[in-house]
C-alpha positions as CSV (number, residue, x, y, z in Angstrom):
1,M,112.6,112.4,107.9
2,R,109.3,114.2,107.2
3,I,106.3,111.8,107.1
4,A,102.9,112.2,105.5
5,I,100.0,110.0,106.6
6,V,97.3,110.4,104.0
7,G,94.0,109.5,105.6
8,L,93.4,109.5,109.3
9,G,90.9,106.7,109.7
10,G,91.5,103.6,111.8
11,V,94.8,102.7,110.2
12,G,96.2,106.2,109.4
13,G,94.9,107.8,112.6
14,Y,96.6,105.1,114.8
15,L,99.9,105.3,112.8
16,A,100.0,109.1,112.9
17,A,99.3,109.2,116.6
18,M,102.1,106.7,117.3
19,F,104.6,108.6,115.1
20,A,103.6,111.9,116.7
21,K,103.9,110.4,120.2
22,S,107.4,109.3,119.5
23,G,108.5,112.7,118.3
24,C,108.6,112.0,114.6
25,D,108.1,114.9,112.1
26,V,104.6,113.8,110.9
27,V,101.7,115.5,109.2
28,G,98.3,113.9,109.0
29,F,95.8,114.6,106.2
30,A,92.1,114.3,106.8
31,R,88.9,116.3,106.2
32,G,85.6,117.4,107.7
33,A,84.6,117.2,111.3
34,H,87.3,114.6,112.0
35,L,90.0,117.0,110.8
36,E,88.6,119.9,112.8
37,A,88.5,117.9,116.0
38,I,92.1,116.8,115.5
39,Q,93.3,120.3,114.8
40,K,91.5,121.6,117.9
41,D,92.2,118.9,120.5
42,G,94.7,116.5,119.0
43,I,94.0,112.9,118.1
44,T,92.7,110.4,120.8
45,I,93.4,106.7,120.8
46,I,91.4,104.2,122.8
47,E,93.1,100.8,123.1
48,D,91.0,98.4,125.2
49,A,91.0,100.0,128.7
50,T,93.5,102.7,128.0
51,E,93.0,106.1,126.4
52,W,95.5,108.7,125.4
53,R,95.7,111.8,123.3
54,V,98.5,113.5,121.4
55,P,98.7,116.8,119.4
56,L,99.0,116.1,115.7
57,H,99.8,118.5,112.9
58,A,96.8,117.8,110.6
59,M,95.4,119.5,107.5
60,N,93.3,119.0,104.4
61,L,95.3,117.3,101.6
62,D,94.6,120.2,99.3
63,A,96.5,122.4,101.8
64,A,99.7,120.2,101.8
65,E,103.0,122.1,101.6
66,G,106.6,121.2,101.5
67,Y,108.5,118.1,100.8
68,F,107.9,114.6,102.3
69,D,110.5,111.9,102.6
70,V,108.0,109.1,103.3
71,V,104.3,109.0,102.4
72,M,102.0,106.4,103.8
73,F,98.6,106.2,102.0
74,C,95.9,105.0,104.4
75,V,92.9,105.9,102.2
76,K,90.3,103.6,100.8
77,S,91.5,101.8,97.7
78,Y,89.2,103.7,95.4
79,D,90.7,107.0,96.6
80,L,94.4,106.0,96.1
81,D,94.9,107.6,92.7
82,D,93.3,110.9,93.6
83,A,95.3,111.0,96.9
84,Y,98.5,110.4,95.0
85,A,97.7,113.1,92.5
86,K,97.3,115.7,95.3
87,M,100.6,114.5,97.0
88,A,102.6,114.3,93.8
89,K,104.1,117.8,93.9
90,H,105.4,117.2,97.4
91,I,107.6,114.2,96.6
92,D,110.4,113.3,94.2
93,K,112.2,110.2,93.0
94,N,113.9,109.8,96.4
95,S,110.6,109.8,98.4
96,I,109.4,106.5,99.7
97,L,105.7,105.6,99.2
98,L,103.7,102.9,100.9
99,S,100.0,102.1,100.6
100,F,98.2,100.5,103.5
101,S,95.0,100.5,101.6
102,N,93.1,97.2,101.3
103,G,93.9,95.1,98.2
104,V,96.9,93.4,96.6
105,D,97.7,95.7,93.7
106,N,98.2,99.1,95.4
107,A,102.0,99.2,94.9
108,K,101.6,98.3,91.2
109,R,99.1,101.2,90.9
110,L,101.5,103.6,92.5
111,R,104.4,102.5,90.3
112,T,102.4,103.4,87.2
113,L,101.8,106.9,88.6
114,S,105.2,107.7,90.1
115,N,108.9,107.5,89.7
116,A,109.4,107.6,93.5
117,I,110.5,104.5,95.5
118,V,107.4,102.3,96.1
119,L,107.5,99.6,98.8
120,E,104.8,96.9,98.8
121,S,103.0,97.0,102.1
122,C,100.0,96.0,104.2
123,V,99.0,96.3,107.9
124,Y,97.2,94.1,110.4
125,I,95.0,96.1,112.8
126,L,91.4,96.3,114.0
127,A,90.6,100.0,114.3
128,H,88.0,102.6,113.3
129,I,86.9,106.2,113.8
130,E,84.7,106.1,116.9
131,K,83.8,109.8,116.6
132,A,85.5,112.9,115.2
133,G,89.0,113.0,116.5
134,V,88.9,109.6,118.2
135,I,90.3,106.2,117.0
136,R,89.3,103.0,118.7
137,K,91.7,100.1,118.3
138,K,90.4,96.7,119.3
139,G,92.6,94.0,120.7
140,K,96.4,93.6,120.5
141,V,96.6,92.9,116.8
142,F,99.1,95.2,115.0
143,A,101.8,94.6,112.5
144,A,103.0,96.6,109.5
145,V,104.4,94.5,106.8
146,F,106.6,96.1,104.0
147,G,109.4,95.2,101.7
148,G,110.9,95.6,98.2
149,D,114.1,95.5,96.3
150,N,115.4,98.9,97.7
151,T,116.8,97.6,101.0
152,E,117.9,101.1,102.0
153,A,114.4,102.4,101.8
154,V,113.1,99.4,103.7
155,Q,115.6,100.1,106.5
156,K,114.6,103.8,106.6
157,V,111.0,102.9,107.1
158,A,111.8,100.2,109.6
159,T,113.7,102.7,111.7
160,L,110.6,104.9,111.8
161,F,108.5,102.0,113.1
162,E,111.1,101.1,115.7
163,K,111.2,104.7,117.0
164,A,107.4,104.7,117.3
165,G,107.4,101.3,119.1
166,L,105.3,99.8,116.3
167,R,105.6,96.1,115.4
168,Y,106.7,95.5,111.8
169,K,107.9,92.7,109.5
170,T,110.1,92.9,106.4
171,P,109.7,89.5,104.8
172,D,111.8,88.4,101.8
173,D,108.7,87.4,99.9
174,I,106.6,90.5,100.3
175,T,104.1,89.5,97.6
176,T,103.1,86.3,99.5
177,A,102.9,88.3,102.7
178,I,100.4,90.7,101.2
179,W,98.3,87.9,99.9
180,K,98.4,86.4,103.4
181,K,96.8,89.6,104.7
182,Y,94.4,89.8,101.7
183,I,92.9,86.3,102.1
184,F,91.7,87.2,105.6
185,I,90.4,90.6,105.0
186,A,88.8,89.8,101.6
187,A,86.9,86.8,103.0
188,F,85.8,88.4,106.3
189,A,85.0,91.8,104.8
190,T,82.8,90.1,102.3
191,L,81.1,87.8,104.8
192,T,80.6,90.4,107.6
193,S,79.0,92.7,105.0
194,Y,76.9,90.0,103.4
195,Y,75.5,88.8,106.7
196,D,75.6,92.2,108.4
197,T,77.3,90.7,111.5
198,T,80.7,90.4,113.3
199,I,83.8,88.4,112.7
200,G,83.0,86.3,115.8
201,A,79.5,85.5,114.5
202,I,80.8,84.5,111.1
203,Y,83.3,82.1,112.8
204,E,80.6,80.6,114.9
205,E,77.6,80.5,112.5
206,H,79.1,80.4,109.0
207,Y,82.3,78.5,109.6
208,E,82.1,76.1,106.6
209,E,81.1,78.9,104.2
210,A,84.0,81.0,105.4
211,K,86.4,78.0,104.9
212,R,85.1,77.5,101.3
213,L,85.6,81.2,100.6
214,L,89.1,81.2,102.0
215,E,89.9,78.1,99.9
216,E,88.7,79.9,96.8
217,I,90.9,82.9,97.4
218,A,93.9,80.6,97.9
219,V,93.3,79.0,94.6
220,F,92.9,82.4,92.9
221,A,96.2,83.6,94.4
222,K,98.0,80.6,92.9
223,E,96.4,81.2,89.5
224,K,96.9,84.9,89.5
225,E,100.4,85.3,90.8
226,G,101.8,81.8,91.6
227,V,101.5,82.5,95.3
228,N,100.9,79.5,97.6
229,I,98.9,80.5,100.6
230,D,97.1,77.2,101.2
231,D,98.2,77.2,104.8
232,E,96.6,80.5,105.4
233,V,93.1,79.0,105.2
234,Q,93.2,77.5,108.6
235,K,95.3,80.3,110.0
236,A,92.7,82.8,108.9
237,L,90.0,80.8,110.7
238,D,92.1,80.6,113.8
239,T,92.6,84.3,113.7
240,A,88.9,84.9,113.4
241,S,88.4,82.7,116.5
242,K,90.8,84.9,118.6
243,V,89.8,88.5,117.7
244,P,87.2,90.1,119.9
245,Y,83.8,88.6,119.1
246,D,82.2,91.9,118.2
247,S,85.1,93.0,115.8
248,S,84.0,93.8,112.3
249,T,85.6,95.0,109.1
250,S,85.9,98.5,107.6
251,M,83.8,97.4,104.6
252,H,81.0,96.2,106.9
253,L,81.1,99.4,108.9
254,D,80.9,101.4,105.6
255,F,77.9,99.4,104.5
256,Q,76.2,100.1,107.8
257,N,76.9,103.8,107.6
258,G,75.8,104.1,104.0
259,K,79.3,105.1,102.8
260,R,81.1,104.1,99.6
261,V,82.7,100.6,100.0
262,E,85.8,98.9,98.8
263,L,83.7,96.2,97.1
264,E,85.8,96.0,93.9
265,S,89.2,95.5,95.6
266,L,87.9,93.1,98.3
267,S,85.2,91.1,96.7
268,G,85.0,91.8,92.9
269,Y,88.8,91.2,92.5
270,V,88.5,87.5,93.2
271,K,87.1,85.9,90.1
272,K,85.7,82.7,91.7
273,P,82.1,81.4,91.9
274,L,81.3,81.7,95.6
275,M,83.0,85.1,95.9
276,Q,81.3,86.4,92.8
277,K,78.0,85.3,94.2
278,F,78.6,87.4,97.3
279,Y,80.0,90.2,95.2
280,Q,77.0,90.4,92.9
281,E,74.5,90.4,95.8
282,L,76.5,93.1,97.7
283,K,76.8,95.2,94.5
284,G,73.0,95.0,94.1
285,R,72.5,96.3,97.6
286,K,74.7,99.3,96.9
287,N,72.8,100.0,93.7
């Protein structure tokens, strides 16, 4: 199967490198200096004390050619529609699409755009671009989560992850699984950005506020989709206590670097008082 990884940031870069390392037929799509470095020297992964590099077939999305059996979108949520539009002529109704972008409505968005097979999905990982061509992954956290009604498609993707030695889960209730990921990332992306600090510092210095925000998201999930993730409030706090202290979130890093941020999907989406307070303040900073 031919795999496209659209976006070679922390998530996509790590996935593409692992698939390439295992001998999968994979093409990565990126741009700018990051793309140039990968084309010249391959992609480098730094995992704690280990560092490794692998050649990767990489190009600009506008230069894509041929057919893809599986497409994994690892772009920012605000770039998903545009990325799909550029990939559309390289897939058909038998192609399998997954989005590992932040947010809970990405599969729904893809289904409105495409007649391909869309699996709901999310990923747990702490990784970012350290410099052009180099991805730094922090800690041992990694799990891809995906599922849907098409069990054959789910199994095909599972086989790819098995071959690459990547941990994955295929829960029966994929909607709840995605909200379980969302509650953590929405809360801590918002708080790390608002306070301009790390996940470890949020846990130590803003514990009660983090707990209230997580509780709000749990209530919102129940109201929005009938999903019960009340138990995830404490689990999210426990996770925050265990990740490397200096870990942050992609939204926080984008704020620091003056880049466009996923504010609407991670903060604005949750229509609850405390989250909206943070959202309006962060929105004001961007403006």
